[in-house]
N, C-alpha and C positions, 0 to 999 in steps of 0.2 A: 808388449811395454813396460816395462817396473816403473816404478815410482820413482826411484833414485837417477834412470836413464829417463821419462821423463824433465825433471825436475832440471839434469845436467842439459838436456835439447830446450831448455825457457833460460837457461840462464846464458846462452852458447847463443841465443836467438834478441838476449838482451844487451853484449860486449863487442856484436859485432861492428866491423865497421859500418861509420854512417847513423850512427846513433849516438845519443846525449853520452850514454856514458860513457858508451868505447872512446869518448871526446876527453873525456875526463882522468879516465886511463892512461890517454897519451900524451895528457899534459904533465902528471904526476911522474910519468917515465921521465919527462924532455926534462923536469927540473930534479931529474934523482934521487927520488924522497918514494918510499917505502909508501905500502899501505893494506889496510882491513878493514876489510868493507863486507858487512852483514847483506847480503838482500831478502831482506821480509823482518812483518817489526809485528809483535803480537805482546801478548801477558807472557808465551816462555823466552820469547829474544829476551824482553826484561829483566826475568828473574833471572840473568846470566851475567846484566853490566852490571857494574859495580862506577861512579864515580862517573869524571865528562859532566853535561851539560846537556839538556834535552832542549829539541828543538820540532818547531813545525814549517817549515819552508819549503816553497816547491826546489825540486832539483834541477843545478844548470851545472855545468861539468867546469865553472869559474870556482862553485860555491864550493864542491867537492873535489878539487886541486888546493885550495885555503885551505878546507878542514881538513887535511891530509897532514898539510902539513906536521901534526901534532900526531904526538907519538900513538895517541887512540885508535880505539877500533870508530866506524861509522854505520848506522846504522839506518839500509833508506829503507820503504815503503813502499817495492814497485813497482802496484797494486794501484795509488795512487802518484807514483812521483815525488813523494817528501820524503827532506832529511829531517829523522825523528834524533839521531844522537849524532853525537860528536869528543872524540876525546874520552871512550869511555873504555873503561878491563873488563873483556872480555873471562868472565869466570865459570868457562865449562868442565863436567865432571871430569878429574884429571888421574880418574881409572881406566876413561875409554883409552882403546888401544890408540896410540899412531905410530907409523914409522918416519915421520917425519923427523927431523935435528932441527931447526931454524926453531929460537922463540914463536915469532909469527906463523909461522909454517904449519908450529904443531897446535898452539890459538883454534887458526881456521880449522884444520881436517879435526879436532874433537868438538869441535861446534856444529861444524857441517853433521857431524855424525849421531850429535845430543840433539840439536832444532831440528833436523832434516830442511834447510834451508841451505841455499848457495851461499858459499862464502866466499869471495873474491883476496886473496894474498899478492899482494906485491912485491915483486926485491925487490929492493934498490938498489941494490950491488948488481943483479945481472939480466935484471930492465925484465922480468920475466912476469909473466901473469898466469896465478893459476888458478883455477877454478873449482874448490872443492862443496860434490854435492850427495849427501848420503855416504856412500863407498867411496862415490866415484870422485880421482882426480885425474883433471885436466888442463895439460898447457897451452894457452893461447898460441896460436903461431902468427907471424907477422902476414899479413897478407898477401902479396908476394909467394911467399911460400906456397903458402893453401890454394892462389890464382896456378901455379907451374905442377903443382900436384892435383891439383880439380880437372888442368888441359889435359896431361895425362889418361887421369879416366876418363876423360871423352873420348879421347882420341879409341880406347878400346872397345868401349862403348859402339861407337862407331862400328867398329869390325866386328865388334857381334853380333851387332844387328846386319848388318846386310850380309853373312852368314845367316843365322836366323831366316830370314825371307830369302835365301837358297831353299836350305833343308825345310821350310816351310811349303816354299814353293810341288819341289819333291814330293814332302807329304799328299799335298790334294793332288797330282797329278795321280797318282799309286792310287789312294781312294777312291776316285773315280772306277778306275779297272781292277778295283778289287784286289790289291795284293799291293797294300801296306801291310808290311811286317810288323814287330815289338820295338827290333832297334830303331826302325826308323821313328815309330811315335816318341822313345827313350832321348831319342837324339834332338830332334821337335825340342822336350821339355826341359834336355839339358837346357840347352842355349838358353832356352824361356825363365828355365833358373838361375845361369849365370847373369843375364841384366838387370833380373831383377836387384842380383846382390852389389854387382858393380853400381845402378840409378841408388839406391842405398848411401852407398858408401857416399857417392857426387853431392847427395841429399844435404848430409855432412856437411862435407865442404861448402855448401851455399848459407849454407845454414851461419855458419862460422862466416863466413864472406860478406853474409848483409846484403847490403845495396850494390858491392863490386864485384855481386856475382851473378847481376843482372841479366845478364848476354849470353854466359855460358846456363842458367837457365831457361832462354832462349832455346837454344841449342839443344840440351835436352831435351825437351816437351818435344818437339818436333822429333827426334829420334825414335821416343817409345812411346809417342802420341799411337794411341789401340793399343799395346803390347798387351795390358792387362786386360784388357776383352778377348784378345787375342788367345790368351791364358785362358781364359776360363770356359770359351768353348773348347777347347783342343781335350781339355779337361772332361768337361763333360761329356766328349763325344765315345772317350774309355775308361771313363771307373763306370765303372759299374750302376754303383749303387748314388747317385745323386748325395744320399745322406750323409756321405764318406767324404765329401767334397773338401769340404771343413778341415777334418781330419790328416787327405791327402794335401793340399798346402799347408797343414803345419809339418808334418813330417818331413815336407821337401826346405822348408825355411830354412829349417832344426838340422838336415844334414852334413855332418864334416864335409870341409871342403875339399881331404881326399876322395870321400864317396862321389863327388857330384862326377864323375869323373868316370864311376860306375855304374854303365847301361844299364847291369844285373841290375844292379840295387835303387835305379830308380824305377825299371817297371817292375820290379816288388812294392816298390810304394802306390806305384798306380794299382797295381794287385792285377797284373797280368802275365803271372804264375812261373818266372823263371828259376829255373830251375838246374840248367845245363846254360852253357853258352852259348848251343844250338839255338833253345828255343828263342833265344832272337831274331831267327829267322822262321819265325810261325808267323803266317800271314792271319793277319787279325783286320776284322770289319768292325768299321765306327759308325756312332745311333746315330750319324747324320744334322748333327743341331747345328755343325760350322755351314755346312751348306744349305742345310733353310736358314741360315740366316744370311744371305745373302743375299733370300726373294725379297723383290721390293715390298715398303710397306708391314710385311709379315707380322704382327705385333707374338711379345714372349711367350703370352700365354698358351697361343697354337703354336708355336713350335714346341714347349714343352706336350701338348697334348696327343702332335703327331709323330713326335720322337716318343715316347711311352706306348705309341701304336703298333707302329713300326721298328722293333728293335734294332736293325742295322741300313743303310746308304740302301741297299741292296736291294732290301728290299722295299724298300720308301719308291725307287727306281722304279720299277714294277708295278707300281700301285695306277690305277687307274682316275682320271680327274671322279665317278661315280662313288669309286675308294673312296677317296679322300673328301669328299661329302660330305661322309659319314660322321665327320666331325666334329664337332659344336664350335661354330667360328667362322665356317670355312664353305662358301658358298660358290655358285659354275666359274666367276671370274677369278677366284680366287685360287683356287683347284685349277685352271689350266694357267696362271700366273707360279703355279709353284709345279707343274709338271713341263712347263717352258723353260724354266731355270734350270731348274735337273737336267732337263735335255741341254741347254745349250752348253749347261756346266760339263756336261760330261765329254760334248763336241769338243772344246774347249781342250781338257786333259788330254784326249785320246788324239790330238793334234801334237799331244806335247806346250800347252799354253796355257796361261795362267793370266790373270789380272785382270778376268772379267766382273 
């Protein structure tokens, strides 16, 4: 995440509904006055301020509203939530490019770009709150509109999670039958990446909604709980070089939206070598990491040792308890537990049932 993006997210959280700053902004909007507010304080900010008067008082919504009745800008120290300056004229570098037309917005954009601090500009006529953070410009939406969009996104997430459960169960059954194909793996990763992107979008809405998004946050958490660990396990099963996992994750995250629907592109990111559509139907064997994760009380260090010793799930199922005991950390009890768990998973998959 870039520094400007992180700055914008911090500013969105600061102005979220339910916060003291948002209450102050809403009071300003109700009074039909504009405002220019700098969310940061330091020598760099002091250098672009002219006139006005110095303050060092605790921030409150009512004080902000009263101070914004004047034409000048208000400077807030948001680390300590103190009002530092009021009615100041901001004098950023006039050579900094801006695509705004209004004087208040032009000043806000130039100040944000020069100082790398968030600057709020409230339009008196349009009752809109603009956040300038570095090169970013974001219009703060009304909570009702945000909540409507967030609810639609959660409904979409719910449908995708249901579909993921279906394709993941299918992959599990096929893995136990040694019949999983590149297409099956790519389909699962496609759904997982779509869910990750929808979840990222919803988190953006929740940050803006603040306390108004608590119930939605609980719903989203329930839908995606465990999805990140499940994604990591599937990747470890099919990315042959564990050192390349971070690179694969980054490439999946950076794939263009139109590429996500291309199973061949996803398979190639995983390193599965798809050069023709027919390659998607090639059988592929998992390493067995996901199957081992279902063994009760089996430490991750032991799972890594086993998966490095036996490179496929088929080989692992054929291993005897004596073979398993050759791995450090596995005694007779744990070896028997691993074998019984794998046999149970195989029996359930053979009958077409998963969910052990």
